[in-house]
C-alpha positions in Angstrom: 34.5 38.7 14.8 36.2 38.6 18.2 37.7 35.4 19.5 38.6 34.0 23.0 42.4 33.5 23.0 42.0 30.7 25.5 39.2 28.5 24.2 39.2 29.8 20.6 35.4 30.4 20.4 34.1 33.1 18.1 31.6 35.7 19.4 29.5 38.5 17.9 30.8 42.0 17.7 30.2 43.9 20.9 31.0 41.0 23.2 34.3 41.8 24.9 34.8 38.9 27.4 34.4 35.1 27.0 31.5 33.9 29.1 33.1 30.5 29.5 36.8 31.5 30.3 36.5 35.1 31.4 39.3 36.1 29.0 39.2 39.4 27.1 38.4 38.7 23.5 40.9 39.5 20.7 40.4 40.4 17.0 42.5 37.5 15.7 43.0 34.0 17.1 46.6 33.4 18.3 48.5 30.8 16.4 48.9 28.6 19.4 45.1 28.6 20.0 44.4 27.9 16.3 46.9 24.9 16.5 45.2 23.5 19.6 41.8 23.8 18.0 43.1 21.9 15.0 44.2 19.1 17.4 47.9 19.9 16.9 48.8 20.3 20.6 46.7 18.0 22.7 49.8 16.0 23.7 50.8 12.5 22.9 47.5 10.9 23.6 45.7 12.4 20.5 47.4 11.8 17.2 46.5 11.8 13.5 43.4 13.9 13.5 41.3 12.7 10.6 38.2 14.3 8.9 35.4 11.8 9.1 32.3 13.6 7.7 31.5 16.8 5.8 28.1 18.0 7.0 25.8 20.5 5.2 25.3 22.7 8.3 26.8 23.7 11.6 23.7 22.7 13.6 24.0 19.1 12.4 27.7 19.1 13.3 26.9 20.5 16.7 24.5 17.7 17.4 27.1 15.1 16.5 29.8 17.0 18.4 27.6 16.9 21.6 27.0 13.2 21.2 30.7 12.4 20.7 31.6 14.5 23.7 29.1 12.6 25.8 30.8 9.4 24.7 34.2 10.9 25.6 35.4 10.9 22.0 37.7 13.9 21.2 36.3 15.9 18.4 36.9 19.2 16.6 34.7 20.9 14.0 36.0 23.0 11.1 33.4 25.4 9.8 34.5 28.0 7.2 38.1 28.8 7.9 38.0 28.2 11.7 38.2 25.3 14.1 35.8 25.1 17.0 35.3 23.0 20.1 38.1 21.8 22.3 38.7 18.0 22.2 39.0 17.9 25.9 37.1 19.8 28.6 34.9 22.9 28.2 31.6 23.4 26.5 30.7 23.9 22.9 30.9 27.6 21.9 28.7 29.5 19.3 29.5 29.0 15.6 28.9 31.5 12.9 27.5 31.5 10.3 24.9 28.9 10.9 24.5 28.0 7.2 28.1 26.9 6.6 29.1 23.4 6.0 31.2 21.8 8.7 33.8 19.0 8.8 34.3 16.8 11.9 37.7 15.6 12.9 38.6 12.9 15.4 41.9 11.3 16.3 42.7 8.1 14.2 42.2 5.9 17.2 38.6 7.1 17.7 37.4 6.9 14.1 35.4 3.6 14.3 33.5 4.7 17.5 32.9 8.3 16.1 31.6 7.0 12.8 29.2 4.6 14.6 27.8 7.4 16.6 27.6 9.9 13.7 26.0 7.3 11.4 23.2 6.8 13.9 22.4 10.6 14.0 22.5 11.3 10.2 21.0 7.9 9.1 20.9 7.3 5.4 22.7 10.6 4.6 25.9 9.2 6.0 26.9 7.6 2.7 26.8 10.9 0.8 28.6 12.9 3.6 31.2 10.5 4.9 34.9 11.1 4.3 36.1 7.7 5.6 35.0 4.2 5.0 34.6 2.2 8.2 32.6 -0.9 8.8 30.5 -0.6 12.0 
């Protein structure tokens, strides 16, 4: 699958330009983009990215992602072997395959707020999917 070297989103074969960034797509994600997607180069303000929940599907992860972004909580999704969604700026790109499980990561300083929001969305399922224990 081709990737955008700027935002890191993955696209279907046949697409050659990122509709969000306008960048030409590449076959492999550059190391610097992969590192940024994993939260390794957002600067000093975001540290200690922590997995908070393992979800059974990407659509559920996307729903939580959008909610966290609305609340200005930095978030990254790991689905399969790739990271998606910039923690700052931009919109959420397409994820494939849709049936894969997904893990949401947030910086340590945002765990309590992120867990509170995610718990509201997934309800009783939170206790079986959570990766951190936080009282909210």
